C-alpha positions as CSV (number, residue, x, y, z in Angstrom):
1,M,-18.4,-17.4,38.1
2,P,-15.5,-19.3,39.7
3,D,-12.2,-17.4,39.7
4,N,-10.2,-20.6,38.9
5,G,-7.1,-18.8,40.2
6,L,-7.2,-16.1,37.5
7,D,-6.0,-12.8,39.0
8,R,-7.7,-10.2,36.7
9,R,-5.9,-7.3,38.4
10,K,-2.6,-8.9,37.3
11,I,-3.8,-9.1,33.8
12,L,-4.7,-5.4,33.9
13,T,-1.5,-4.2,35.5
14,G,1.0,-6.6,33.9
15,G,1.7,-8.6,37.0
16,V,2.9,-11.6,35.0
17,A,6.0,-9.7,33.9
18,A,8.0,-10.8,37.0
19,A,7.0,-14.4,36.4
20,L,8.3,-14.2,32.9
21,T,11.7,-12.7,33.7
22,A,13.2,-15.5,35.7
23,G,15.3,-18.1,33.8
24,V,14.1,-21.7,33.8
25,A,16.7,-24.4,34.4
26,G,16.8,-27.7,32.5
27,P,18.5,-29.4,29.6
28,A,17.5,-28.6,26.1
29,P,15.2,-31.3,24.8
30,A,15.9,-33.4,21.8
31,A,13.6,-32.8,18.8
32,V,10.3,-34.6,19.2
33,A,10.1,-37.1,16.4
34,A,7.0,-39.1,17.5
35,P,3.7,-38.4,19.2
36,R,3.7,-38.5,23.0
37,S,1.5,-41.0,24.7
38,A,-1.8,-39.8,26.1
39,D,-0.6,-41.3,29.4
40,D,2.6,-39.2,29.4
41,P,2.6,-37.5,32.8
42,A,4.6,-34.5,31.6
43,P,2.5,-31.3,31.9
44,L,1.7,-29.1,28.9
45,R,4.2,-26.4,28.7
46,A,4.0,-23.0,26.9
47,A,6.7,-20.6,26.1
48,V,5.3,-17.1,26.0
49,L,6.3,-13.8,24.5
50,E,3.9,-11.0,25.3
51,Y,4.1,-7.2,25.3
52,E,2.4,-4.5,27.4
53,D,1.4,-2.4,24.4
54,P,0.7,1.3,24.6
55,W,-3.0,0.9,23.7
56,T,-4.4,-1.7,26.0
57,K,-1.5,-1.4,28.5
58,A,-2.5,-5.0,29.4
59,L,-1.0,-8.5,29.6
60,G,-2.8,-11.7,30.3
61,L,-1.6,-14.4,28.0
62,A,0.6,-16.2,30.5
63,E,-2.1,-16.1,33.3
64,L,-4.8,-17.4,30.9
65,L,-2.5,-20.3,29.8
66,R,-1.8,-21.1,33.5
67,T,-5.5,-21.1,34.3
68,A,-6.0,-23.5,31.3
69,G,-3.5,-26.0,32.8
70,F,-0.2,-25.0,31.1
71,E,3.1,-24.6,32.8
72,V,4.3,-21.2,31.5
73,V,7.9,-20.2,30.9
74,P,9.3,-17.2,29.1
75,L,10.4,-17.7,25.5
76,D,14.1,-17.6,25.5
77,L,14.9,-15.3,22.7
78,T,18.6,-16.3,22.7
79,L,17.8,-19.9,21.7
80,P,16.1,-21.4,18.6
81,A,12.4,-22.3,19.0
82,D,13.2,-26.1,19.1
83,E,16.0,-25.7,21.6
84,Q,14.3,-24.0,24.6
85,P,15.7,-24.8,28.1
86,Q,12.7,-27.0,28.8
87,Q,10.6,-29.1,26.4
88,V,7.8,-26.9,25.2
89,D,4.5,-27.9,23.5
90,L,3.3,-24.4,22.6
91,I,5.0,-21.1,21.7
92,A,2.5,-18.3,22.0
93,F,3.0,-14.7,20.8
94,G,0.7,-12.2,22.5
95,T,-1.4,-9.5,20.9
96,F,0.6,-6.6,19.5
97,T,3.9,-8.3,20.4
98,N,5.2,-7.4,16.9
99,N,5.3,-3.7,18.1
100,S,8.4,-4.9,19.9
101,D,11.7,-5.5,18.2
102,D,12.0,-8.7,20.3
103,Y,9.3,-10.3,18.2
104,L,10.4,-8.9,14.9
105,D,14.0,-10.0,15.4
106,Y,13.1,-13.4,16.7
107,V,10.7,-14.5,14.0
108,A,13.0,-13.1,11.3
109,G,16.0,-15.0,12.7
110,Q,14.3,-18.2,13.8
111,T,12.0,-19.0,10.8
112,D,13.6,-22.4,10.4
113,S,13.6,-23.3,14.0
114,L,9.9,-22.3,14.4
115,R,9.1,-24.7,11.5
116,R,11.1,-27.5,13.1
117,F,9.4,-26.8,16.4
118,V,5.9,-27.2,14.8
119,A,6.9,-30.2,12.8
120,G,7.6,-32.2,16.0
121,H,4.0,-32.4,17.3
122,R,3.9,-28.8,18.6
123,V,1.9,-25.6,18.1
124,V,2.7,-22.0,17.5
125,L,0.0,-19.4,18.3
126,D,0.2,-15.9,16.8
127,L,-2.4,-13.6,18.3
128,A,-3.5,-10.2,16.8
129,Q,-0.6,-8.2,15.5
130,S,-0.2,-4.8,13.9
131,D,-0.1,-5.2,10.1
132,Q,2.3,-2.2,9.6
133,Y,5.0,-4.2,11.3
134,G,4.7,-7.2,9.0
135,A,1.4,-7.9,7.3
136,A,2.5,-11.4,6.2
137,V,3.3,-14.0,9.0
138,A,6.9,-14.4,8.0
139,Y,7.8,-17.8,9.4
140,L,5.0,-19.9,7.8
141,P,6.4,-22.6,5.5
142,S,6.0,-22.7,1.7
143,G,2.3,-23.3,0.7
144,V,1.0,-21.9,4.0
145,S,0.5,-18.1,4.3
146,A,-1.5,-15.5,6.1
147,V,-1.6,-11.8,5.4
148,R,-3.1,-9.3,7.8
149,T,-5.0,-6.1,6.9
150,D,-5.9,-3.1,9.1
151,A,-9.6,-3.8,9.2
152,D,-10.9,-4.3,12.8
153,Y,-14.1,-6.1,13.8
154,D,-16.4,-6.5,16.9
155,T,-18.1,-9.7,15.7
156,I,-16.7,-13.3,15.6
157,H,-18.6,-16.2,14.0
158,P,-17.9,-19.9,14.2
159,V,-17.0,-21.4,10.8
160,D,-16.0,-24.9,11.8
161,A,-18.2,-25.4,14.8
162,A,-17.1,-29.0,15.4
163,H,-13.4,-28.1,15.6
164,P,-11.9,-28.6,19.1
165,L,-10.9,-25.0,19.3
166,V,-14.5,-23.9,18.6
167,K,-17.0,-26.5,19.8
168,G,-16.5,-25.7,23.5
169,L,-17.1,-22.0,23.3
170,R,-20.2,-20.1,24.2
171,V,-22.3,-19.1,21.2
172,S,-24.8,-16.3,21.5
173,N,-27.0,-15.4,18.5
174,G,-24.6,-17.1,16.2
175,R,-21.6,-15.3,17.5
176,L,-18.6,-15.9,19.7
177,F,-16.9,-13.7,22.4
178,T,-20.1,-11.6,22.8
179,G,-19.1,-10.8,26.4
180,R,-16.7,-8.0,25.1
181,N,-18.3,-4.7,26.0
182,A,-15.2,-2.5,26.0
183,S,-12.0,-2.0,24.2
184,P,-9.9,-3.6,22.9
185,R,-12.0,-4.7,19.9
186,V,-12.2,-8.5,19.7
187,S,-10.5,-8.6,16.3
188,Y,-7.6,-6.4,15.2
189,E,-5.7,-6.4,11.9
190,T,-7.9,-9.1,10.5
191,V,-6.4,-11.6,8.0
192,Q,-7.3,-10.7,4.4
193,R,-5.4,-13.4,2.4
194,W,-4.3,-16.9,3.1
195,S,-3.3,-20.2,1.6
196,G,-3.0,-23.7,2.9
197,M,-4.9,-23.0,6.1
198,R,-8.3,-23.9,7.5
199,V,-10.7,-21.1,8.6
200,L,-12.1,-21.9,12.0
201,M,-13.6,-18.5,12.9
202,A,-14.5,-15.4,10.9
203,C,-15.6,-11.8,11.4
204,S,-18.8,-12.3,9.5
205,A,-21.3,-15.1,9.0
206,S,-20.1,-15.5,5.4
207,G,-16.8,-17.0,6.6
208,F,-14.7,-14.0,5.5
209,P,-12.5,-12.4,6.6
210,P,-11.0,-15.1,8.8
211,A,-10.3,-14.5,12.5
212,L,-8.7,-17.8,13.3
213,L,-6.7,-20.0,10.9
214,E,-5.1,-23.4,11.4
215,G,-2.2,-24.6,9.2
216,Q,-0.5,-28.0,9.3
217,F,3.2,-28.5,9.0
218,G,4.7,-32.0,9.7
219,A,3.0,-33.3,12.8
220,G,2.3,-29.9,14.2
221,R,0.1,-26.8,13.7
222,F,0.4,-23.1,13.2
223,L,-2.5,-21.0,14.5
224,V,-2.8,-17.4,13.2
225,T,-5.5,-15.2,14.6
226,S,-6.7,-11.6,14.8
227,L,-8.3,-12.3,18.2
228,T,-7.3,-10.1,21.2
229,V,-8.6,-12.6,23.7
230,D,-5.4,-12.4,25.8
231,K,-5.9,-8.7,26.4
232,I,-8.8,-9.0,28.8
233,R,-9.1,-6.3,31.4
234,D,-11.4,-5.5,34.4
235,S,-13.4,-3.0,32.3
236,A,-14.2,-5.8,29.8
237,G,-16.4,-7.5,32.3
238,A,-16.8,-11.0,33.7
239,D,-18.3,-12.5,30.6
240,A,-15.3,-11.3,28.6
241,V,-12.9,-13.0,31.0
242,A,-15.0,-16.2,30.9
243,D,-14.9,-16.2,27.1
244,S,-11.1,-15.9,27.1
245,E,-10.8,-18.6,29.7
246,A,-12.9,-20.9,27.6
247,F,-10.8,-20.3,24.5
248,F,-7.5,-21.1,26.3
249,T,-9.0,-24.2,27.9
250,A,-10.0,-25.4,24.4
251,L,-6.4,-24.5,23.3
252,A,-5.0,-26.7,26.0
253,G,-7.0,-29.7,24.8
254,Y,-6.0,-29.0,21.3
255,V,-2.3,-28.7,22.0
256,A,-2.6,-32.0,23.9
257,S,-4.1,-33.7,20.8
258,V,-1.4,-32.3,18.6
259,R,1.2,-33.7,21.1
260,T,-0.4,-37.1,20.9
261,G,-1.0,-37.1,17.2
262,T,-4.8,-37.2,17.5
263,A,-5.6,-33.6,16.3
264,P,-7.9,-33.5,13.2
265,T,-6.2,-33.3,9.8
266,V,-6.2,-29.8,8.4
267,V,-8.3,-29.5,5.2
268,P,-7.4,-26.0,3.9
269,T,-10.3,-23.6,3.2
270,P,-10.1,-22.1,-0.3
271,M,-9.8,-18.4,-0.3
272,P,-12.7,-16.7,-2.2
273,P,-11.8,-14.6,-5.2
274,E,-10.2,-11.3,-4.2
275,Q,-11.9,-8.1,-5.2
276,P,-10.8,-7.1,-8.7
277,V,-8.7,-3.9,-8.8
278,G,-9.0,-1.8,-12.0
279,P,-8.9,-1.8,-14.9
280,M,-6.7,1.3,-15.1
281,V,-5.7,3.1,-18.3
282,G,-2.0,3.8,-18.1
283,H,0.4,5.5,-20.4
284,T,-1.3,6.4,-23.7
285,E,0.3,7.7,-26.9
286,P,-1.3,8.6,-30.3
287,G,-0.9,5.0,-31.4
288,S,-0.9,2.9,-28.3
289,A,-2.2,2.4,-24.7
290,R,-1.4,0.4,-21.7
291,I,-4.2,-1.3,-19.7
292,W,-3.5,-2.4,-16.1
293,A,-5.5,-4.6,-13.9
294,R,-5.4,-7.0,-11.0
295,P,-8.3,-9.4,-11.7
296,G,-8.3,-11.1,-8.3
297,L,-8.9,-14.7,-9.6
298,D,-6.6,-17.5,-8.6
299,P,-3.6,-16.9,-10.8
300,S,-2.7,-20.6,-10.9
301,L,-6.0,-21.2,-12.7
302,Y,-6.4,-17.9,-14.6
303,S,-3.0,-16.7,-15.6
304,R,-3.8,-15.6,-19.2
305,W,-6.1,-12.8,-20.1
306,N,-7.7,-11.4,-23.2
307,C,-8.0,-7.7,-23.7
308,A,-10.6,-7.0,-26.5
309,Y,-10.7,-3.4,-27.7
310,R,-12.4,-1.4,-30.5
311,E,-12.8,2.1,-31.7
312,L,-15.9,4.0,-30.5
313,G,-17.9,6.6,-32.5
314,G,-19.3,6.9,-35.9
315,K,-22.5,5.3,-37.1
316,R,-21.5,1.9,-35.9
317,N,-18.7,0.4,-33.8
318,R,-15.7,-1.0,-35.4
319,P,-14.7,-4.7,-35.0
320,W,-13.1,-6.0,-31.9
321,R,-9.4,-6.7,-31.8
322,T,-7.8,-8.8,-29.1
323,V,-4.4,-9.1,-27.4
324,T,-3.5,-11.7,-24.8
325,T,-1.4,-11.0,-21.7
326,A,-0.6,-12.7,-18.4
327,V,-0.8,-11.9,-14.8
328,E,2.7,-11.4,-13.3
329,P,3.2,-13.1,-9.9
330,G,6.2,-10.8,-9.3
331,N,4.0,-7.8,-9.7
332,D,1.4,-9.0,-7.2
333,N,-0.6,-10.8,-9.8
334,T,-1.3,-7.7,-11.8
335,L,-1.2,-7.5,-15.6
336,I,-0.6,-5.0,-18.3
337,A,-2.1,-5.3,-21.8
338,Q,-0.3,-3.3,-24.5
339,L,-2.8,-2.1,-27.2
340,R,-1.1,-1.1,-30.5
341,R,-2.1,0.2,-33.9
342,L,-4.5,2.8,-32.5
343,A,-5.5,6.0,-34.2
344,P,-4.6,9.4,-32.6
345,D,-7.2,11.4,-30.6
346,T,-9.7,8.6,-30.9
347,A,-12.0,7.0,-28.3
348,Y,-11.7,3.3,-27.6
349,E,-13.5,0.8,-25.3
350,F,-12.0,-2.4,-23.9
351,S,-12.9,-5.5,-22.0
352,L,-10.6,-7.9,-20.0
353,T,-11.6,-11.5,-19.6
354,P,-9.8,-14.7,-18.6
355,V,-8.7,-16.9,-21.5
356,R,-10.1,-19.8,-19.5
357,E,-13.8,-19.4,-18.7
358,A,-14.5,-18.4,-15.2
359,A,-18.1,-18.8,-14.1
360,G,-19.7,-15.7,-12.7
361,F,-16.7,-13.4,-13.6
362,T,-17.8,-9.9,-14.7
363,P,-15.6,-8.6,-17.5
364,M,-13.4,-5.6,-16.5
365,T,-14.3,-2.8,-18.9
366,G,-13.2,0.7,-19.6
367,S,-12.6,3.4,-22.2
368,F,-10.1,6.1,-23.1
369,T,-9.1,8.5,-25.8
370,T,-5.6,8.2,-27.3
371,S,-3.3,11.2,-27.3
372,P,-3.6,13.7,-30.1
373,D,-1.0,13.9,-32.9
374,P,1.6,16.2,-31.4
375,D,2.0,18.2,-34.7
376,R,-1.7,19.0,-35.1
377,P,-3.6,21.8,-33.3
378,C,-5.8,20.4,-30.5
379,V,-7.1,21.0,-27.0
380,V,-6.0,18.8,-24.1
381,T,-7.7,18.9,-20.7
382,M,-5.5,17.3,-18.0
383,G,-6.3,17.0,-14.3
384,M,-3.6,16.9,-11.6
385,G,-3.8,16.3,-7.9
386,S,-1.9,15.2,-4.8
387,C,-2.7,13.9,-1.3
388,G,-5.7,11.7,-2.3
389,P,-8.3,10.1,-0.1
390,S,-8.5,6.3,0.2
391,V,-12.2,6.6,1.1
392,P,-15.2,7.3,-1.2
393,D,-15.0,11.0,-2.3
394,H,-16.7,12.8,-5.1
395,V,-13.6,14.9,-5.8
396,W,-12.8,12.3,-8.4
397,T,-16.3,12.6,-9.9
398,A,-15.7,16.4,-10.2
399,I,-12.5,15.7,-12.2
400,M,-14.5,13.7,-14.7
401,D,-17.4,16.2,-14.7
402,E,-14.9,19.0,-15.6
403,G,-14.1,17.1,-18.8
404,C,-10.6,16.1,-18.0
405,D,-9.3,13.6,-20.6
406,S,-6.3,12.5,-18.6
407,F,-5.0,12.7,-15.0
408,V,-1.7,12.9,-13.1
409,M,-1.3,11.7,-9.5
410,L,1.4,13.8,-7.9
411,G,2.1,11.7,-4.8
412,D,0.6,10.7,-1.5
413,T,-1.8,8.8,-3.8
414,P,-2.1,6.7,-1.6
415,Y,-0.8,7.2,1.9
416,V,1.3,4.1,2.5
417,D,3.4,5.0,5.6
418,S,4.8,1.5,6.1
419,A,8.0,-0.4,5.4
420,D,6.1,-3.6,4.7
421,L,5.5,-4.7,1.1
422,E,2.2,-6.4,1.8
423,V,0.9,-3.3,3.6
424,A,2.0,-1.1,0.7
425,R,0.4,-3.3,-1.9
426,R,-2.9,-3.5,0.1
427,K,-3.0,0.3,0.5
428,H,-2.6,0.7,-3.3
429,R,-5.4,-1.7,-3.8
430,T,-7.6,0.0,-1.2
431,F,-7.0,3.3,-2.9
432,L,-7.8,2.1,-6.4
433,V,-11.0,0.2,-5.6
434,Q,-12.7,3.3,-4.2
435,P,-15.7,3.7,-6.4
436,E,-15.0,7.2,-7.7
437,I,-11.3,6.5,-8.3
438,S,-12.1,3.2,-10.0
439,R,-14.5,5.0,-12.5
440,L,-11.8,7.7,-13.2
441,V,-8.9,5.4,-13.8
442,S,-10.9,3.1,-16.1
443,S,-12.0,6.0,-18.3
444,M,-8.9,8.1,-19.0
445,P,-5.1,7.7,-19.1
446,V,-3.4,8.0,-15.7
447,W,0.2,8.7,-14.9
448,A,1.7,8.9,-11.4
449,T,4.7,9.8,-9.3
450,W,5.1,9.5,-5.5
451,D,5.7,11.8,-2.6
452,D,6.8,11.1,0.9
453,H,3.9,9.0,2.2
454,D,3.8,6.6,-0.7
455,F,7.6,6.6,-0.8
456,G,7.7,5.6,2.9
457,G,6.6,8.1,5.4
458,N,6.4,11.8,6.3
459,D,9.5,13.8,5.3
460,F,11.3,10.6,4.2
461,H,14.4,10.9,1.9
462,G,16.6,8.6,-0.1
463,D,18.4,7.3,3.0
464,Y,15.2,5.5,4.0
465,K,16.3,1.8,4.4
466,S,13.0,0.3,3.3
467,K,12.4,2.3,0.2
468,R,12.8,-0.7,-2.1
469,Q,9.6,-2.3,-0.8
470,N,7.6,0.7,-1.5
471,R,9.1,1.1,-5.0
472,T,8.0,-2.5,-5.7
473,A,4.5,-1.7,-4.7
474,F,4.5,1.5,-6.8
475,V,5.5,-0.3,-10.0
476,N,3.2,-3.2,-9.2
477,Y,0.2,-0.7,-9.3
478,R,1.1,1.7,-12.0
479,A,1.3,1.6,-15.8
480,N,3.8,4.5,-16.5
481,P,5.9,4.4,-19.7
482,T,9.1,4.0,-17.6
483,F,10.1,3.4,-14.0
484,G,13.3,5.2,-13.2
485,Q,16.5,3.5,-14.1
486,T,18.4,0.2,-13.8
487,A,21.3,-0.2,-11.4
488,D,23.7,0.6,-14.2
489,G,21.8,3.8,-15.2
490,K,19.7,2.8,-18.1
491,I,16.1,3.9,-18.4
492,L,13.9,1.1,-17.1
493,K,10.8,0.2,-19.2
494,E,9.8,-2.9,-17.3
495,R,8.1,-3.3,-13.9
496,T,11.2,-4.8,-12.3
497,D,13.6,-3.9,-9.6
498,G,15.3,-0.6,-10.2
499,E,16.2,2.8,-8.9
500,G,13.6,5.6,-8.6
501,V,10.4,6.1,-10.5
502,Y,11.0,9.1,-12.7
503,T,9.4,9.3,-16.1
504,S,7.9,11.6,-18.7
505,F,5.1,11.6,-21.3
506,R,3.5,13.9,-23.8
507,R,-0.2,14.4,-24.5
508,G,-0.8,16.8,-27.3
509,P,0.7,20.2,-26.5
510,I,1.7,19.2,-22.9
511,E,4.8,17.3,-22.0
512,V,5.0,16.3,-18.3
513,F,8.4,15.5,-16.6
514,L,7.6,13.5,-13.4
515,L,10.8,13.8,-11.4
516,D,11.7,11.7,-8.5
517,P,13.2,13.8,-5.7
518,R,12.9,11.0,-3.1
519,W,14.8,7.9,-4.1
520,F,18.3,9.5,-4.8
521,S,18.2,12.3,-2.2
522,R,21.0,12.2,0.4
523,T,22.5,9.1,-1.2
524,A,25.6,10.8,-2.9
525,P,27.3,14.1,-3.3
526,S,25.4,16.5,-5.6
527,W,26.3,16.9,-9.2
528,A,25.6,20.6,-8.8
529,D,27.7,21.1,-5.6
530,S,30.0,18.3,-4.4
531,T,30.0,19.8,-0.9
532,Q,26.2,19.1,-0.7
533,V,24.1,16.0,-0.9
534,T,22.2,15.3,-4.1
535,C,18.4,15.3,-4.6
536,L,17.9,14.0,-8.2
537,G,21.1,12.0,-8.6
538,K,23.4,12.4,-11.6
539,V,21.7,9.9,-13.9
540,Q,18.2,11.5,-13.4
541,W,19.7,15.0,-14.0
542,D,21.3,13.9,-17.3
543,W,18.0,12.3,-18.3
544,L,16.1,15.5,-17.5
545,R,18.5,17.7,-19.5
546,K,18.2,15.4,-22.5
547,Q,14.4,15.2,-22.3
548,L,14.0,18.9,-22.0
549,S,16.3,19.6,-24.8
550,R,14.5,17.2,-27.1
551,S,11.0,18.4,-26.2
552,T,9.0,20.2,-28.9
553,A,5.9,20.5,-26.7
554,P,4.6,24.1,-26.4
555,F,4.0,23.5,-22.7
556,K,6.4,21.6,-20.4
557,A,5.3,20.8,-16.8
558,I,8.3,19.9,-14.5
559,A,6.5,18.1,-11.7
560,T,7.4,16.8,-8.3
561,G,5.3,15.9,-5.3
562,M,7.3,18.3,-3.1
563,I,7.1,22.1,-3.7
564,W,9.8,24.1,-5.4
565,D,10.4,26.6,-2.5
566,D,10.6,26.5,1.3
567,K,7.8,25.0,3.3
568,E,9.1,27.1,6.2
569,N,8.6,24.3,8.8
570,A,10.8,21.8,10.4
571,E,10.6,19.4,7.5
572,K,13.3,19.2,4.9
573,D,11.5,17.7,1.9
574,D,11.2,20.7,-0.3
575,W,13.4,22.2,-3.1
576,A,14.7,24.9,-0.8
577,T,16.7,22.1,0.9
578,Y,18.3,21.3,-2.5
579,S,18.4,24.8,-3.8
580,Y,21.7,24.2,-5.6
581,E,20.1,21.6,-7.8
582,R,16.9,23.5,-8.3
583,D,18.9,26.6,-9.4
584,A,20.9,24.4,-11.8
585,I,17.7,23.3,-13.4
586,Y,16.5,26.9,-13.8
587,D,20.0,27.9,-15.2
588,F,19.9,25.1,-17.7
589,I,16.4,26.1,-19.0
590,A,17.6,29.7,-19.3
591,A,21.0,28.9,-20.9
592,E,19.4,26.5,-23.5
593,K,16.5,28.9,-24.1
594,I,13.9,26.1,-23.6
595,P,10.4,27.7,-23.8
596,G,7.2,26.7,-22.2
597,C,8.4,25.5,-18.8
598,F,6.4,25.7,-15.6
599,L,6.6,24.0,-12.2
600,I,4.1,21.7,-10.5
601,G,4.1,20.8,-6.8
602,G,1.8,19.3,-4.1
603,D,2.4,17.9,-0.6
604,I,1.6,20.8,1.6
605,H,-2.2,20.6,1.9
606,V,-2.5,24.2,0.5
607,S,-3.0,25.3,-3.1
608,R,-0.9,28.2,-4.4
609,A,0.2,29.9,-7.6
610,L,3.6,31.7,-7.5
611,S,5.4,33.6,-10.2
612,Y,9.2,34.0,-9.8
613,G,9.6,36.6,-12.6
614,P,11.9,36.1,-15.6
615,R,14.1,33.5,-13.8
616,V,14.5,31.3,-17.0
617,G,14.3,34.1,-19.6
618,Y,10.6,34.4,-19.2
619,D,8.2,34.3,-16.2
620,L,8.5,31.0,-14.3
621,W,5.4,29.9,-12.6
622,Q,4.8,27.2,-9.9
623,F,1.3,25.6,-9.5
624,I,0.8,23.9,-6.2
625,V,-2.3,21.7,-5.8
626,S,-3.1,20.0,-2.5
627,P,-5.0,18.3,-1.0
628,M,-7.6,16.1,-2.7
629,H,-8.6,14.8,0.7
630,D,-10.2,16.8,3.5
631,S,-7.2,17.8,5.7
632,T,-5.6,21.2,5.1
633,I,-2.6,22.8,6.9
634,P,-3.2,26.6,7.0
635,S,0.2,27.3,8.6
636,L,1.9,26.2,5.3
637,N,0.2,29.0,3.4
638,V,3.2,31.2,4.2
639,P,3.8,34.7,2.9
640,S,6.0,35.0,-0.2
641,P,6.9,37.9,-2.5
642,Y,6.2,35.6,-5.4
643,L,2.7,34.5,-4.2
644,V,-0.1,35.4,-6.7
645,H,-3.0,33.2,-5.5
646,S,-3.6,30.8,-2.6
647,A,-6.4,28.9,-1.1
648,V,-6.6,26.7,2.1
649,E,-9.3,24.4,0.7
650,P,-9.9,20.7,0.9
651,H,-10.8,18.4,-2.0
652,V,-8.9,20.5,-4.7
653,F,-7.6,19.5,-8.1
654,L,-5.9,21.3,-10.9
655,K,-7.4,21.5,-14.4
656,L,-4.9,22.3,-17.1
657,V,-6.3,23.2,-20.5
658,A,-3.7,23.5,-23.3
659,D,-5.2,24.9,-26.5
660,T,-3.1,25.1,-29.7
661,T,-6.1,25.7,-32.0
662,L,-5.9,29.4,-31.1
663,D,-3.7,31.9,-33.0
664,M,-1.7,32.2,-29.8
665,P,-1.5,28.8,-28.0
666,T,-2.7,29.2,-24.4
667,L,-2.3,27.3,-21.2
668,T,-5.0,27.8,-18.5
669,A,-4.6,26.5,-15.0
670,T,-7.7,26.4,-12.8
671,W,-7.9,25.2,-9.2
672,I,-11.3,23.6,-8.6
673,N,-12.9,22.0,-5.5
674,R,-15.1,19.0,-5.6
675,E,-18.3,21.2,-5.6
676,G,-17.1,22.7,-8.9
677,E,-16.2,26.1,-7.4
678,R,-13.3,27.9,-9.1
679,L,-10.8,29.0,-6.4
680,F,-8.4,30.9,-8.8
681,E,-7.0,30.7,-12.3
682,V,-3.8,31.5,-14.2
683,T,-3.7,31.9,-18.0
684,R,-0.4,32.1,-19.9
685,T,0.2,32.3,-23.6
686,A,3.0,30.5,-25.5
687,A,4.6,33.9,-26.0
688,E,4.5,34.7,-22.3
689,L,6.3,31.3,-21.7
690,G,9.2,32.1,-23.9
691,H,8.0,31.1,-27.4
692,T,9.1,33.6,-30.0
693,S,5.9,33.1,-32.0
694,G,2.6,31.4,-31.3
695,R,3.4,28.2,-33.1
696,S,7.1,27.9,-32.6
697,H,8.6,24.9,-30.8
698,H,11.9,24.5,-29.1
């Protein structure tokens, strides 16, 4: 194969860096308002920003563009895209460049100039980027969008074989770029969603997901791709280099056609329907229930949805009733249907369908049982768990097999670990579509709080600057009764912008107080000790006091994702860090003689039961359940004088059975793994939890 001047060793070692550091003299060009003549002797010129990332440790974009006939200059990050020192036809962002602040700052600050640049017969090429640093390509104009996901592929298929960027490439067994026999993979962080763009290449023969998209703006073009063809290395082999050369040669011809106004018009490729997410049964009371779903159909065509529901049981089913609701664009095209006039402790089934007929759409169906009348003796079986897997796992099936009629997600459900809203939303979707999770959430009421990884990242606190994006994703994908508070301190019932995610609910004899120790932590002086920083914040503390004082539930679970004692590691996200507020909670329970309280925690990848003795006027217990996934942390099973039971076991959930049909109401907590094995169990009567008689309420 002819070398054509391409120095592969430079591509491997980053030898182009020196060429890209020298400034290029010349006046700033005027905006290009008309196509250039095909006889224009001016060479094609590309401004490049590339990054020697820590994974491939390779460059190559500038050299490949030179080989294809471009003059290459560095992108001047101090100037707008359309005011570069020399007239430029192409701006090219190399693979993984968004791992550098240079890229992130430039595209955020130069959105308008990048659009002006493209509108004037020019091209912007954005190669594979890491989705956690911006899943959505931020500078695309209205009506044009591309959102990356973290799926990677080794196969690329032509979709528009006649397109100038595709037709000159080598095809082998129906695939492109088959010369790649070593890392990096040919497609990283593949595009999952798009609008207003044409799909030119895809990672499967079906045409989805896209690997190369073309969008038109004015007289120019945006190219968004997941291809890593600029990161060729010696180890990739000669065929890989040849494939990359061919692509950039085709790119040169394409940029020339855009410059002269002869590029083909872009006819956008419609995006196929997205995978439905849900339905999920949310907050349920004796007389009502909330049904959540993300149907996945085009919301501009299918905005209104019917939820039909009816009572199950008896000799024959009751008639269907129907409520109509709408998808909410601000909540990521999810919906909530509010079912009312239900009977307590009664089984229902439901079905979600679009008001407008959608050919081939399968109704989204589920079932649930309403909460019992709080004043009648009953048995409630509630599951709880933290640190959940976003892959298929039969721990969720075990929860259903154990007869749980409801479930509480205690955080790290899912692991988000990103500051990007699109990434957070996608990770919530990925979590909820796992087959076993999907069956569980469509068949019983589910409530949720967050912990550090769905709040933002490991050991993150309220001073995390990007917490609002993750709160948005949380409320998009949950159907709790409330979502923290408004900016002026009022309890927030709507899925809108607000502060925190704390909430509470009652199901029969159990009332659960889902506190939020993340959002407000480190944001103000503590209400318990003004010399310290707060954990809960004053409004949440006042809310908790009021809710506990009002509660008549025999059993009261005060739950957070983080544990109520010291993890005894370098991290600070536990209640020992905020012991002054924790102790104030205990003191309040004791002073007000509030019976039935116990603590719930998760987070630490170890399951434990601890009894702190009569700290609140009766024995105070903490039940820690973690993890539901397969990763344990044995070092966090630390000694404690209060420790009664512990297990370093994966795939664990907590089964709480509250029985008020007995002469002495009883709470039984059982830690169970996904194989159905009992790890340990704690049983407490109402009297042992501070009730003066078996049936008394606070």
